[in-house]
N, CA, C and O of each residue as an XYZ file, in Angstrom:
220
protein
N       6.005    -22.847     -3.163
C       6.204    -20.837     -3.813
C       5.352    -19.882     -3.440
O       5.474    -18.662     -3.549
N       4.507    -20.495     -3.006
C       3.901    -19.183     -2.386
C       3.901    -18.764     -1.016
O       3.423    -17.701     -0.620
N       4.511    -19.728     -0.233
C       5.196    -18.837      1.208
C       6.054    -18.362      1.358
O       6.353    -17.770      2.395
N       6.950    -18.501      0.053
C       8.459    -17.835     -0.283
C       7.929    -16.623     -0.435
O       8.329    -15.724      0.304
N       6.961    -16.366     -1.387
C       6.600    -15.186     -1.720
C       6.043    -13.948     -0.581
O       6.146    -12.746     -0.340
N       5.410    -15.165     -0.116
C       4.818    -13.693      1.289
C       5.955    -13.837      2.215
O       6.317    -12.662      2.145
N       6.710    -14.319      2.945
C       8.281    -14.094      3.846
C       8.590    -13.221      2.340
O       7.603    -12.487      2.391
N       8.936    -13.025      1.710
C       9.652    -12.236      1.035
C       9.409    -10.190      1.055
O      10.145     -9.210      1.161
N       7.395    -10.560      0.815
C       7.215     -9.797      0.635
C       7.283     -8.526      2.077
O       7.494     -7.316      2.167
N       6.965     -9.661      3.026
C       6.777     -9.056      4.462
C       8.462     -9.213      4.904
O       8.398     -9.353      6.125
N       9.283     -9.239      4.686
C      10.961     -8.750      4.604
C      10.572     -7.409      4.123
O      10.126     -6.412      4.691
N      10.871     -7.681      2.929
C      10.733     -6.329      2.569
C       9.456     -5.496      2.954
O       9.073     -5.352      1.793
N       8.875     -5.094      3.407
C       7.439     -3.817      4.556
C       8.908     -4.153      5.508
O       9.615     -3.176      5.755
N       9.226     -5.141      5.885
C       9.988     -4.602      7.657
C      11.042     -3.539      6.931
O      11.160     -2.344      7.202
N      11.604     -4.125      6.168
C      13.096     -3.699      5.422
C      12.719     -1.794      5.684
O      13.164     -0.869      6.363
N      11.326     -2.091      4.367
C      11.343     -0.775      3.968
C      10.793      0.648      5.505
O      11.269      1.771      5.340
N       9.869      0.431      6.796
C       9.044      0.698      7.332
C      11.516      0.527      7.901
O      11.735      1.242      8.879
N      12.105      0.200      7.672
C      13.344      0.615      9.023
C      14.358      1.302      8.192
O      15.465      1.624      8.624
N      13.929      1.524      6.938
C      14.213      2.337      5.738
C      13.863      4.133      6.529
O      14.648      5.057      6.740
N      12.507      4.027      6.762
C      11.594      5.125      6.928
C      12.085      5.933      8.066
O      12.188      7.152      8.202
N      12.465      4.565      9.147
C      13.172      5.421     10.497
C      14.524      5.852     10.688
O      15.131      6.760     11.255
N      14.824      4.522      9.770
C      16.439      5.393      8.950
C      17.277      6.546      8.908
O      18.219      6.969      9.579
N      16.267      7.138      7.329
C      15.758      8.191      7.282
C      15.883      9.310      8.174
O      16.708     10.222      8.126
N      14.917      9.111      9.026
C      14.126     10.266      9.996
C      15.165     10.523     11.315
O      15.641     11.444     11.980
N      15.170      9.406     11.237
C      17.245      9.686     12.572
C      17.625     10.143     11.591
O      17.474     11.365     11.578
N      18.212      9.607     10.427
C      19.244     10.807     10.373
C      19.277     11.913      9.552
O      20.287     12.427      9.071
N      18.092     12.269      9.404
C      17.628     13.995      8.853
C      17.904     14.510     10.030
O      18.812     15.340      9.968
N      17.379     14.302     11.291
C      17.560     14.887     12.380
C      18.965     14.829     13.197
O      18.997     15.273     14.345
N      20.001     14.338     12.657
C      21.234     15.002     12.422
C      22.154     16.148     12.369
O      22.182     16.544     11.204
N      22.974     16.905     13.181
C      23.151     18.358     11.973
C      24.418     17.958     11.331
O      25.288     17.153     11.662
N      24.278     18.762     10.298
C      25.956     18.368      9.605
C      27.255     17.594      9.650
O      27.818     16.736      8.971
N      27.558     18.537     11.157
C      28.524     17.828     11.223
C      28.620     16.569     12.149
O      29.657     15.926     12.311
N      27.323     16.273     12.783
C      27.058     15.037     13.079
C      26.725     13.456     11.984
O      26.931     12.281     12.287
N      26.082     14.110     10.518
C      26.348     13.427      9.882
C      28.068     12.912      9.138
O      28.517     11.836      8.742
N      28.714     14.538      9.250
C      29.992     13.923      8.391
C      30.786     12.846      9.873
O      31.697     12.030     10.008
N      30.260     13.183     10.299
C      31.140     12.263     11.529
C      31.204     10.114     11.453
O      31.789      9.174     11.991
N      30.236     10.374     10.476
C      29.410      9.379     10.452
C      29.682      8.783      8.681
O      29.524      7.848      7.896
N      30.157     10.050      8.849
C      30.836      9.481      7.616
C      29.721      9.737      5.086
O      30.035      9.351      3.960
N      28.412     10.662      5.776
C      27.078     10.905      6.073
C      27.573     12.499      5.104
O      28.285     13.359      5.624
N      27.159     12.584      4.023
C      26.164     14.645      3.027
C      24.418     13.997      3.379
O      23.602     13.100      3.593
N      24.730     15.085      3.237
C      23.222     15.072      3.524
C      22.330     14.283      1.906
O      21.199     13.845      2.118
N      22.509     14.243      1.429
C      22.131     13.816     -0.274
C      22.129     12.881     -0.156
O      21.303     12.226     -0.792
N      23.327     12.023      0.998
C      23.807     10.715      0.697
C      22.712      9.934      1.143
O      22.601      8.784      0.717
N      21.228     10.772      2.583
C      21.049     10.180      3.540
C      19.847      8.643      2.839
O      19.691      7.557      3.397
N      19.203      9.107      1.521
C      18.232      7.669      0.489
C      18.950      7.008      1.020
O      18.850      6.430      2.103
N      20.099      7.056     -0.039
C      20.516      5.573     -0.794
C      21.420      5.402      0.341
O      21.972      4.312      0.190
N      21.736      5.845      1.170
C      22.371      5.125      2.610
C      21.482      4.614      2.903
O      21.556      3.387      2.848
N      19.913      5.336      3.458
C      19.274      4.131      4.659
C      19.135      2.252      3.415
O      19.349      1.047      3.548
N      18.613      3.308      2.271
C      18.228      1.763      1.125
C      19.243      0.400      0.835
O      19.093     -0.804      0.626
N      20.323      1.337      0.955
C      21.635     -0.427      0.446
C      21.431     -1.192      2.458
O      21.366     -2.308      2.973
N      21.404      0.302      2.945
C      21.697     -0.439      4.914
C      20.637     -1.624      4.508
O      21.053     -2.704      4.088
N      19.645     -1.428      4.618
C      18.199     -2.551      4.982
C      17.955     -3.171      3.546
O      16.969     -3.903      3.634
N      18.485     -3.169      2.199
C      18.130     -3.114      1.116
C      19.411     -4.358      0.694
O      19.204     -5.506      0.303
N      20.669     -3.717      0.915
C      21.917     -4.677      0.259
C      21.936     -4.746     -0.705
O      22.059     -5.813     -1.308
N      21.773     -3.176     -1.445
C      21.855     -2.882     -2.829
C      22.961     -2.428     -3.096
O      23.234     -2.108     -4.253
C-alpha cells in the first residue's frame, strides 16, 4: 500500500510539472494562436489541469 501511495505522489508531481510547462507554453502564444487551438486565454489553466490530471 505504501508503494502505491508513493507511486501516486510521484505521478502527481510529474503531472504538475507538465501542467506548469503547458501553462507556460500556452501563455506565450498569441490570442490568434490560442484560438486556432480552440482556446481562450481565460481557459489556459483549466485546460492544462484537465489535460494532465484528466478531471
